[in-house]
C-alpha positions as a printed Julia matrix, in Angstrom:
165×3 Matrix{Float64}:
   9.09  -21.1     5.39
   5.64  -21.03    3.93
   5.2   -19.81    0.56
   3.12  -16.6     0.01
   1.02  -16.41   -3.35
   0.57  -13.07   -4.64
  -2.05  -12.33   -7.23
  -4.91  -10.21   -8.62
  -7.98  -10.37   -6.43
 -10.6   -12.51   -7.67
 -14.56  -12.46   -6.57
 -13.64  -15.44   -4.44
 -11.12  -13.35   -2.53
 -13.39  -10.52   -1.64
 -14.5   -11.66    1.69
 -10.94  -12.5     2.79
  -9.79   -9.44    1.58
 -12.42   -7.46    3.47
 -11.32   -9.41    6.59
  -7.65   -8.64    6.03
  -8.46   -4.94    5.4
 -10.53   -4.72    8.54
  -7.94   -6.34   10.54
  -5.24   -3.78    9.04
  -7.73   -0.71    9.71
  -8.32   -1.96   13.3
  -4.59   -1.48   14.08
  -4.27    2.03   12.1
  -7.44    3.3    13.63
  -5.63    3.22   16.96
  -3.29    5.86   15.59
  -5.56    7.88   13.15
  -8.82    8.29   11.55
  -9.93   10.47    8.4
 -11.69   13.43    9.36
 -15.4    13.12    8.12
 -15.7    14.53    4.54
 -11.83   15.02    4.17
 -11.43   12.42    1.52
 -14.73   13.11   -0.21
 -15.24   11.56   -3.64
 -11.44   11.32   -4.68
 -10.71    8.63   -7.36
  -7.58    7.45   -8.53
  -6.31    8.96  -11.79
  -5.84    5.66  -13.44
  -7.38    2.25  -13.5
  -7.2     0.5    -9.9
  -5.88   -2.85   -9.55
  -6.4    -4.92   -6.36
  -4.17   -7.92   -5.34
  -4.26  -10.22   -2.42
  -1.4   -12.21   -0.78
  -2.42  -15.85    0.2
  -0.6   -17.63    3.14
  -1.78  -20.86    4.82
  -4.84  -20.76    2.68
  -6.14  -17.53    3.92
  -6.1   -14.09    2.41
  -3.15  -12.42    4.63
  -2.99   -8.92    2.85
  -4.25   -6.84    0.37
  -3.43   -3.82   -1.8
  -4.25   -1.8    -4.76
  -2.46    0.2    -7.34
  -2.98    2.5   -10.15
  -0.87    4.07  -12.94
   0.08    7.75  -12.43
   2.31    9.29  -14.92
   5.55    7.35  -14.84
   5.08    5.64  -11.65
   2.56    2.92   -9.95
   0.9     4.34   -6.82
   0.42    1.87   -4.23
  -2.69    2.22   -1.86
  -5.13    0.56    0.44
  -2.01   -1.55    1.39
  -2.9    -3.77    4.64
  -1.84   -7.09    6.17
  -4.04   -8.97    8.6
  -2.75   -9.02   12.19
  -2.54  -12.87   12.24
   0.03  -12.67    9.13
   2.43   -9.67   10.11
   6.15  -10.28   10.38
   5.85  -13.22    8.0
   6.82  -11.45    4.78
   3.51  -10.77    3.52
   4.03   -7.01    3.04
   7.35   -7.74    1.35
   5.82  -10.09   -1.13
   3.1    -7.83   -1.99
   5.43   -4.91   -2.58
   8.05   -7.02   -4.65
   4.83   -8.24   -6.66
   3.88   -4.66   -7.5
   7.43   -3.7    -8.17
   7.75   -6.56  -10.79
   4.63   -5.3   -12.43
   5.7    -1.77  -12.64
   9.22   -2.82  -14.21
   7.42   -5.05  -16.6
   5.31   -2.04  -17.78
   8.19    0.35  -17.86
   7.23    2.4   -14.77
  10.24    4.33  -13.35
   8.92    4.4    -9.64
   6.58    2.87   -7.13
   5.2     5.22   -4.65
   2.91    5.18   -1.49
   1.66    7.63    1.26
   1.6     6.67    4.69
   1.07    8.3     8.22
   4.45    8.5     9.95
   2.9     8.02   13.47
   1.58    4.53   12.49
   5.41    3.44   12.49
   5.62    2.04    9.08
   8.01    4.39    7.46
  10.97    2.14    8.25
   9.04   -0.85    6.92
   8.89    0.68    3.52
  12.4     1.91    3.75
  13.47   -1.73    4.17
  11.6    -2.34    1.24
  13.45    0.07   -0.94
  11.44    3.23   -0.42
  12.74    6.7     0.44
  11.02    9.65    1.92
  10.42   12.33   -0.55
   8.02   14.53    1.3
   6.34   15.01    4.59
   3.61   17.33    5.56
   0.92   17.88    8.13
  -2.08   15.41    7.63
  -4.89   17.74    7.49
  -7.29   15.12    6.5
  -6.8    12.89    9.38
  -7.15   13.24   13.25
  -5.84   11.13   16.3
  -6.57   10.66   19.95
  -2.86    9.74   20.47
  -0.98   12.49   18.49
  -1.68   16.03   18.32
  -0.18   16.44   14.76
  -0.09   13.5    12.26
   2.55   13.41    9.42
   1.62   12.55    5.83
   4.67   10.84    4.23
   5.05   10.5     0.51
   7.57    7.69   -0.35
   9.02    6.48   -3.58
  11.15    3.5    -4.72
  13.02    3.98   -8.1
  12.97    0.93   -9.97
  15.92   -0.51  -11.84
  15.81   -1.37  -15.46
  12.9     0.71  -16.12
  12.86    3.11  -19.15
  11.79    6.68  -18.63
   8.51    6.67  -20.64
   5.2     5.79  -19.32
   2.86    2.79  -20.36
  -0.52    2.81  -18.83
  -1.37   -0.45  -17.1
């Protein structure tokens, strides 16, 4: 098995991260797309940190996270189509979980669209569905209704206080 390196994204990683993100979005856009203007000027409530997963010398995946109260929230999570089913998603989630635990966050959270089929993937990685609601911010040519799913993983060994990171 090839070793996956997960680390903070550097300027040298940006082109590879764009390629990985573009590949991930190409797959997702077959299921849904944001409604124009629905996302607007949203900004995360905490400092956004981006990571990359390197496999076989290429950026295989990318994700970002930010602190929000007693949790780290995972977003912009994507794996290049060439590297799926090779442990890249697991390596990135485990990396962010480790960061969250080291900084005493209690939970790791993520939103996903149910119709993309990745809820079971997140469940295998330790997440549980906390809330589902109609995704009014997105539309689909395949599905009449899209479901926004909020999921959390409880981190063991973390204290109950918040440390911004």
